[in-house]
N, CA, C and O atoms as CSV, one atom per row, in Angstrom:
chain,resi,resn,atom,element,x,y,z
A,1,UNK,N,N,8.043,50.346,13.062
A,1,UNK,CA,C,7.854,49.038,13.659
A,1,UNK,C,C,9.046,48.773,14.580
A,1,UNK,O,O,10.200,48.916,14.176
A,2,UNK,N,N,8.762,48.398,15.777
A,2,UNK,CA,C,9.818,48.118,16.734
A,2,UNK,C,C,10.340,46.714,16.524
A,2,UNK,O,O,9.742,45.902,15.819
A,3,UNK,N,N,11.473,46.451,17.155
A,3,UNK,CA,C,12.084,45.130,17.028
A,3,UNK,C,C,11.178,44.041,17.596
A,3,UNK,O,O,11.104,42.944,17.043
A,4,UNK,N,N,10.488,44.338,18.697
A,4,UNK,CA,C,9.601,43.342,19.305
A,4,UNK,C,C,8.394,43.059,18.418
A,4,UNK,O,O,7.937,41.918,18.345
A,5,UNK,N,N,7.871,44.085,17.740
A,5,UNK,CA,C,6.756,43.874,16.808
A,5,UNK,C,C,7.208,43.008,15.640
A,5,UNK,O,O,6.487,42.113,15.199
A,6,UNK,N,N,8.412,43.287,15.145
A,6,UNK,CA,C,8.959,42.511,14.032
A,6,UNK,C,C,9.152,41.052,14.442
A,6,UNK,O,O,8.817,40.145,13.680
A,7,UNK,N,N,9.682,40.825,15.625
A,7,UNK,CA,C,9.894,39.479,16.142
A,7,UNK,C,C,8.560,38.766,16.344
A,7,UNK,O,O,8.431,37.578,16.047
A,8,UNK,N,N,7.572,39.498,16.849
A,8,UNK,CA,C,6.246,38.912,17.080
A,8,UNK,C,C,5.619,38.484,15.763
A,8,UNK,O,O,5.054,37.394,15.681
A,9,UNK,N,N,5.705,39.317,14.729
A,9,UNK,CA,C,5.141,38.964,13.423
A,9,UNK,C,C,5.858,37.752,12.839
A,9,UNK,O,O,5.219,36.856,12.287
A,10,UNK,N,N,7.176,37.723,12.959
A,10,UNK,CA,C,7.944,36.578,12.465
A,10,UNK,C,C,7.555,35.321,13.229
A,10,UNK,O,O,7.431,34.245,12.644
A,11,UNK,N,N,7.361,35.458,14.547
A,11,UNK,CA,C,6.970,34.322,15.372
A,11,UNK,C,C,5.600,33.802,14.953
A,11,UNK,O,O,5.396,32.592,14.853
A,12,UNK,N,N,4.657,34.718,14.708
A,12,UNK,CA,C,3.324,34.317,14.261
A,12,UNK,C,C,3.403,33.619,12.906
A,12,UNK,O,O,2.728,32.616,12.673
A,13,UNK,N,N,4.231,34.156,12.022
A,13,UNK,CA,C,4.379,33.560,10.707
A,13,UNK,C,C,4.982,32.158,10.821
A,13,UNK,O,O,4.538,31.224,10.153
A,14,UNK,N,N,5.992,32.025,11.672
A,14,UNK,CA,C,6.622,30.720,11.884
A,14,UNK,C,C,5.625,29.745,12.466
A,14,UNK,O,O,5.558,28.594,12.035
A,15,UNK,N,N,4.868,30.178,13.417
A,15,UNK,CA,C,3.879,29.313,14.028
A,15,UNK,C,C,2.867,28.870,12.983
A,15,UNK,O,O,2.467,27.706,12.960
A,16,UNK,N,N,2.459,29.769,12.137
A,16,UNK,CA,C,1.515,29.436,11.091
A,16,UNK,C,C,2.119,28.402,10.134
A,16,UNK,O,O,1.436,27.463,9.723
A,17,UNK,N,N,3.391,28.572,9.781
A,17,UNK,CA,C,4.054,27.601,8.915
A,17,UNK,C,C,4.170,26.249,9.616
A,17,UNK,O,O,3.964,25.206,8.996
A,18,UNK,N,N,4.494,26.266,10.889
A,18,UNK,CA,C,4.585,25.014,11.644
A,18,UNK,C,C,3.231,24.314,11.709
A,18,UNK,O,O,3.142,23.094,11.576
A,19,UNK,N,N,2.191,25.097,11.912
A,19,UNK,CA,C,0.846,24.518,11.936
A,19,UNK,C,C,0.481,23.950,10.565
A,19,UNK,O,O,-0.120,22.881,10.467
A,20,UNK,N,N,0.847,24.669,9.520
A,20,UNK,CA,C,0.551,24.194,8.164
A,20,UNK,C,C,1.320,22.915,7.862
A,20,UNK,O,O,0.789,21.995,7.239
A,21,UNK,N,N,2.574,22.860,8.305
A,21,UNK,CA,C,3.376,21.645,8.112
A,21,UNK,C,C,2.742,20.479,8.864
A,21,UNK,O,O,2.635,19.378,8.324
A,22,UNK,N,N,2.326,20.710,10.093
A,22,UNK,CA,C,1.692,19.658,10.893
A,22,UNK,C,C,0.394,19.185,10.236
A,22,UNK,O,O,0.109,17.988,10.184
A,23,UNK,N,N,-0.379,20.138,9.739
A,23,UNK,CA,C,-1.643,19.805,9.079
A,23,UNK,C,C,-1.385,18.979,7.809
A,23,UNK,O,O,-2.083,18.002,7.537
A,24,UNK,N,N,-0.380,19.389,7.047
A,24,UNK,CA,C,-0.042,18.673,5.817
A,24,UNK,C,C,0.503,17.283,6.124
A,24,UNK,O,O,0.196,16.322,5.419
A,25,UNK,N,N,1.307,17.178,7.173
A,25,UNK,CA,C,1.840,15.875,7.580
A,25,UNK,C,C,0.709,14.939,7.991
A,25,UNK,O,O,0.729,13.753,7.662
A,26,UNK,N,N,-0.269,15.469,8.706
A,26,UNK,CA,C,-1.421,14.660,9.119
A,26,UNK,C,C,-2.234,14.211,7.903
A,26,UNK,O,O,-2.702,13.074,7.839
A,27,UNK,N,N,-2.394,15.119,6.947
A,27,UNK,CA,C,-3.120,14.782,5.724
A,27,UNK,C,C,-2.383,13.687,4.956
A,27,UNK,O,O,-3.009,12.764,4.434
A,28,UNK,N,N,-1.049,13.788,4.886
A,28,UNK,CA,C,-0.242,12.764,4.216
A,28,UNK,C,C,-0.404,11.418,4.910
A,28,UNK,O,O,-0.568,10.391,4.252
A,29,UNK,N,N,-0.358,11.424,6.246
A,29,UNK,CA,C,-0.519,10.179,6.999
A,29,UNK,C,C,-1.873,9.542,6.711
A,29,UNK,O,O,-1.966,8.329,6.526
A,30,UNK,N,N,-2.923,10.362,6.674
A,30,UNK,CA,C,-4.262,9.843,6.395
A,30,UNK,C,C,-4.352,9.269,4.980
A,30,UNK,O,O,-4.969,8.225,4.768
A,31,UNK,N,N,-3.736,9.953,4.019
A,31,UNK,CA,C,-3.744,9.456,2.641
A,31,UNK,C,C,-2.962,8.154,2.529
A,31,UNK,O,O,-3.367,7.250,1.798
A,32,UNK,N,N,-1.849,8.049,3.242
A,32,UNK,CA,C,-1.072,6.812,3.232
A,32,UNK,C,C,-1.862,5.670,3.857
A,32,UNK,O,O,-1.827,4.542,3.365
A,33,UNK,N,N,-2.576,5.962,4.942
A,33,UNK,CA,C,-3.427,4.951,5.568
A,33,UNK,C,C,-4.531,4.504,4.614
A,33,UNK,O,O,-4.843,3.316,4.523
A,34,UNK,N,N,-5.116,5.463,3.909
A,34,UNK,CA,C,-6.170,5.148,2.942
A,34,UNK,C,C,-5.613,4.285,1.819
A,34,UNK,O,O,-6.259,3.329,1.391
A,35,UNK,N,N,-4.417,4.619,1.340
A,35,UNK,CA,C,-3.788,3.836,0.274
A,35,UNK,C,C,-3.517,2.411,0.741
A,35,UNK,O,O,-3.773,1.461,0.002
A,36,UNK,N,N,-3.001,2.251,1.961
A,36,UNK,CA,C,-2.757,0.921,2.517
A,36,UNK,C,C,-4.043,0.112,2.574
A,36,UNK,O,O,-4.062,-1.065,2.213
A,37,UNK,N,N,-5.120,0.751,3.030
A,37,UNK,CA,C,-6.411,0.070,3.137
A,37,UNK,C,C,-6.917,-0.365,1.762
A,37,UNK,O,O,-7.403,-1.485,1.603
A,38,UNK,N,N,-6.801,0.522,0.769
A,38,UNK,CA,C,-7.232,0.170,-0.588
A,38,UNK,C,C,-6.400,-0.981,-1.146
A,38,UNK,O,O,-6.939,-1.870,-1.805
A,39,UNK,N,N,-5.097,-0.972,-0.889
A,39,UNK,CA,C,-4.241,-2.063,-1.344
A,39,UNK,C,C,-4.593,-3.368,-0.657
A,39,UNK,O,O,-4.592,-4.429,-1.281
A,40,UNK,N,N,-4.896,-3.285,0.641
A,40,UNK,CA,C,-5.288,-4.486,1.391
A,40,UNK,C,C,-6.578,-5.072,0.828
A,40,UNK,O,O,-6.687,-6.282,0.632
A,41,UNK,N,N,-7.557,-4.198,0.569
A,41,UNK,CA,C,-8.833,-4.662,0.008
A,41,UNK,C,C,-8.639,-5.291,-1.372
A,41,UNK,O,O,-9.239,-6.322,-1.677
A,42,UNK,N,N,-7.807,-4.677,-2.197
A,42,UNK,CA,C,-7.554,-5.208,-3.535
A,42,UNK,C,C,-6.868,-6.574,-3.445
A,42,UNK,O,O,-7.196,-7.492,-4.197
A,43,UNK,N,N,-5.911,-6.698,-2.517
A,43,UNK,CA,C,-5.217,-7.979,-2.338
A,43,UNK,C,C,-6.210,-9.053,-1.885
A,43,UNK,O,O,-6.165,-10.179,-2.379
A,44,UNK,N,N,-7.103,-8.717,-0.953
A,44,UNK,CA,C,-8.112,-9.677,-0.490
A,44,UNK,C,C,-9.062,-10.056,-1.619
A,44,UNK,O,O,-9.431,-11.222,-1.757
A,45,UNK,N,N,-9.460,-9.076,-2.425
A,45,UNK,CA,C,-10.348,-9.346,-3.555
A,45,UNK,C,C,-9.665,-10.300,-4.538
A,45,UNK,O,O,-10.286,-11.231,-5.050
A,46,UNK,N,N,-8.390,-10.053,-4.791
A,46,UNK,CA,C,-7.633,-10.892,-5.715
A,46,UNK,C,C,-7.480,-12.312,-5.154
A,46,UNK,O,O,-7.638,-13.295,-5.879
A,47,UNK,N,N,-7.172,-12.404,-3.860
A,47,UNK,CA,C,-7.026,-13.719,-3.244
A,47,UNK,C,C,-8.321,-14.520,-3.339
A,47,UNK,O,O,-8.296,-15.715,-3.632
A,48,UNK,N,N,-9.435,-13.869,-3.096
A,48,UNK,CA,C,-10.727,-14.547,-3.183
A,48,UNK,C,C,-11.010,-14.982,-4.619
A,48,UNK,O,O,-11.486,-16.093,-4.854
A,49,UNK,N,N,-10.716,-14.106,-5.574
A,49,UNK,CA,C,-10.956,-14.434,-6.976
A,49,UNK,C,C,-10.095,-15.612,-7.421
A,49,UNK,O,O,-10.565,-16.492,-8.142
A,50,UNK,N,N,-8.832,-15.629,-6.991
A,50,UNK,CA,C,-7.945,-16.741,-7.354
A,50,UNK,C,C,-8.446,-18.025,-6.713
A,50,UNK,O,O,-8.481,-19.070,-7.364
A,51,UNK,N,N,-8.831,-17.959,-5.453
A,51,UNK,CA,C,-9.341,-19.155,-4.784
A,51,UNK,C,C,-10.610,-19.659,-5.471
A,51,UNK,O,O,-10.755,-20.860,-5.699
A,52,UNK,N,N,-11.525,-18.755,-5.802
A,52,UNK,CA,C,-12.765,-19.151,-6.484
A,52,UNK,C,C,-12.458,-19.788,-7.839
A,52,UNK,O,O,-13.088,-20.773,-8.226
A,53,UNK,N,N,-11.490,-19.222,-8.553
A,53,UNK,CA,C,-11.097,-19.793,-9.845
A,53,UNK,C,C,-10.505,-21.189,-9.661
A,53,UNK,O,O,-10.851,-22.120,-10.388
A,54,UNK,N,N,-9.618,-21.322,-8.690
A,54,UNK,CA,C,-9.006,-22.630,-8.440
A,54,UNK,C,C,-10.065,-23.661,-8.041
A,54,UNK,O,O,-10.017,-24.818,-8.458
A,55,UNK,N,N,-11.008,-23.215,-7.233
A,55,UNK,CA,C,-12.081,-24.114,-6.797
A,55,UNK,C,C,-12.954,-24.528,-7.982
A,55,UNK,O,O,-13.308,-25.700,-8.113
A,56,UNK,N,N,-13.299,-23.576,-8.839
A,56,UNK,CA,C,-14.156,-23.899,-9.985
A,56,UNK,C,C,-13.459,-24.839,-10.965
A,56,UNK,O,O,-14.110,-25.614,-11.665
A,57,UNK,N,N,-12.143,-24.764,-11.006
A,57,UNK,CA,C,-11.373,-25.651,-11.892
A,57,UNK,C,C,-10.928,-26.923,-11.169
A,57,UNK,O,O,-10.187,-27.741,-11.715
A,58,UNK,N,N,-11.396,-27.069,-9.928
A,58,UNK,CA,C,-11.067,-28.214,-9.077
A,58,UNK,C,C,-9.561,-28.331,-8.793
A,58,UNK,O,O,-9.044,-29.419,-8.540
A,59,UNK,N,N,-8.883,-27.191,-8.841
A,59,UNK,CA,C,-7.458,-27.180,-8.540
A,59,UNK,C,C,-7.204,-27.134,-7.038
A,59,UNK,O,O,-6.069,-27.306,-6.593
A,60,UNK,N,N,-8.246,-26.906,-6.262
A,60,UNK,CA,C,-8.103,-26.915,-4.813
A,60,UNK,C,C,-7.950,-28.339,-4.282
A,60,UNK,O,O,-7.698,-28.543,-3.094
A,61,UNK,N,N,-8.104,-29.316,-5.168
A,61,UNK,CA,C,-7.966,-30.712,-4.777
A,61,UNK,C,C,-6.557,-31.244,-5.026
A,61,UNK,O,O,-6.251,-32.389,-4.692
A,62,UNK,N,N,-5.698,-30.403,-5.616
A,62,UNK,CA,C,-4.319,-30.800,-5.890
A,62,UNK,C,C,-3.525,-30.724,-4.588
A,62,UNK,O,O,-3.678,-29.784,-3.808
A,63,UNK,N,N,-2.678,-31.726,-4.367
A,63,UNK,CA,C,-1.913,-31.768,-3.111
A,63,UNK,C,C,-0.877,-30.641,-3.056
A,63,UNK,O,O,-0.445,-30.111,-4.080
A,64,UNK,N,N,-0.506,-30.305,-1.854
A,64,UNK,CA,C,0.499,-29.256,-1.634
A,64,UNK,C,C,1.827,-29.673,-2.259
A,64,UNK,O,O,2.543,-28.835,-2.809
A,65,UNK,N,N,2.157,-30.943,-2.179
A,65,UNK,CA,C,3.407,-31.425,-2.780
A,65,UNK,C,C,3.430,-31.167,-4.287
A,65,UNK,O,O,4.444,-30.733,-4.834
A,66,UNK,N,N,2.295,-31.439,-4.958
A,66,UNK,CA,C,2.229,-31.191,-6.399
A,66,UNK,C,C,2.325,-29.700,-6.715
A,66,UNK,O,O,2.974,-29.303,-7.683
A,67,UNK,N,N,1.678,-28.883,-5.896
A,67,UNK,CA,C,1.752,-27.428,-6.088
A,67,UNK,C,C,3.192,-26.951,-5.894
A,67,UNK,O,O,3.686,-26.125,-6.662
A,68,UNK,N,N,3.854,-27.468,-4.878
A,68,UNK,CA,C,5.230,-27.073,-4.594
A,68,UNK,C,C,6.144,-27.410,-5.774
A,68,UNK,O,O,7.015,-26.620,-6.138
A,69,UNK,N,N,5.940,-28.571,-6.359
A,69,UNK,CA,C,6.750,-28.981,-7.522
A,69,UNK,C,C,6.444,-28.123,-8.746
A,69,UNK,O,O,7.351,-27.777,-9.503
A,70,UNK,N,N,5.195,-27.785,-8.941
A,70,UNK,CA,C,4.779,-27.041,-10.132
A,70,UNK,C,C,4.992,-25.534,-10.007
A,70,UNK,O,O,5.000,-24.826,-11.014
A,71,UNK,N,N,5.159,-25.045,-8.803
A,71,UNK,CA,C,5.211,-23.600,-8.572
A,71,UNK,C,C,6.307,-22.861,-9.347
A,71,UNK,O,O,6.026,-21.785,-9.876
A,72,UNK,N,N,7.528,-23.372,-9.445
A,72,UNK,CA,C,8.540,-22.637,-10.233
A,72,UNK,C,C,8.098,-22.413,-11.686
A,72,UNK,O,O,8.306,-21.330,-12.232
A,73,UNK,N,N,7.503,-23.407,-12.300
A,73,UNK,CA,C,7.014,-23.266,-13.674
A,73,UNK,C,C,5.852,-22.290,-13.775
A,73,UNK,O,O,5.764,-21.509,-14.722
A,74,UNK,N,N,4.962,-22.340,-12.790
A,74,UNK,CA,C,3.815,-21.426,-12.768
A,74,UNK,C,C,4.296,-19.990,-12.598
A,74,UNK,O,O,3.818,-19.083,-13.279
A,75,UNK,N,N,5.241,-19.789,-11.688
A,75,UNK,CA,C,5.797,-18.446,-11.471
A,75,UNK,C,C,6.424,-17.917,-12.761
A,75,UNK,O,O,6.253,-16.747,-13.103
A,76,UNK,N,N,7.137,-18.765,-13.463
A,76,UNK,CA,C,7.784,-18.356,-14.716
A,76,UNK,C,C,6.733,-17.977,-15.761
A,76,UNK,O,O,6.878,-16.971,-16.455
A,77,UNK,N,N,5.685,-18.779,-15.869
A,77,UNK,CA,C,4.609,-18.482,-16.824
A,77,UNK,C,C,3.913,-17.157,-16.510
A,77,UNK,O,O,3.474,-16.449,-17.416
A,78,UNK,N,N,3.816,-16.830,-15.228
A,78,UNK,CA,C,3.161,-15.589,-14.808
A,78,UNK,C,C,4.114,-14.390,-14.809
A,78,UNK,O,O,3.711,-13.266,-14.510
A,79,UNK,N,N,5.388,-14.647,-15.149
A,79,UNK,CA,C,6.364,-13.559,-15.158
A,79,UNK,C,C,6.827,-13.184,-13.767
A,79,UNK,O,O,7.266,-12.056,-13.541
A,80,UNK,N,N,6.736,-14.113,-12.836
A,80,UNK,CA,C,7.129,-13.854,-11.456
A,80,UNK,C,C,8.401,-14.599,-11.080
A,80,UNK,O,O,8.725,-14.723,-9.899
A,81,UNK,N,N,9.123,-15.095,-12.081
A,81,UNK,CA,C,10.308,-15.917,-11.810
A,81,UNK,C,C,11.465,-15.158,-11.202
A,81,UNK,O,O,12.407,-15.779,-10.708
A,82,UNK,N,N,11.429,-13.823,-11.221
A,82,UNK,CA,C,12.514,-13.044,-10.625
A,82,UNK,C,C,12.020,-12.218,-9.445
A,82,UNK,O,O,12.596,-11.174,-9.137
A,83,UNK,N,N,10.977,-12.663,-8.793
A,83,UNK,CA,C,10.463,-11.961,-7.631
A,83,UNK,C,C,9.614,-10.746,-7.972
A,83,UNK,O,O,9.269,-9.963,-7.087
A,84,UNK,N,N,9.276,-10.582,-9.237
A,84,UNK,CA,C,8.414,-9.453,-9.641
A,84,UNK,C,C,6.998,-9.696,-9.154
A,84,UNK,O,O,6.531,-10.833,-9.097
A,85,UNK,N,N,6.327,-8.622,-8.807
A,85,UNK,CA,C,4.953,-8.718,-8.359
A,85,UNK,C,C,4.074,-8.055,-9.418
A,85,UNK,O,O,4.331,-6.927,-9.838
A,86,UNK,N,N,3.033,-8.774,-9.842
A,86,UNK,CA,C,2.093,-8.240,-10.822
A,86,UNK,C,C,0.999,-7.508,-10.076
A,86,UNK,O,O,0.434,-8.043,-9.122
A,87,UNK,N,N,0.691,-6.287,-10.499
A,87,UNK,CA,C,-0.376,-5.510,-9.848
A,87,UNK,C,C,-1.589,-5.464,-10.722
A,87,UNK,O,O,-2.594,-4.857,-10.352
């Protein structure tokens, strides 16, 4: 095997690895996009469910001022008093 043949094979192998890396990176990007979309849908579903619950309990009629005053206690009851997010 000559030096040029060896270099050519190494170049082909490198190109193949670069292509595989690019393909894997694209697959990762698509999976991340899919995950974001699923999280967005779940958040929207949760928001709708909370709104429907509040409406059914007639809590949508409570003033914003009352909600603002009660919110620290509600956050504490839900375990969100330290900025934690429940999933």
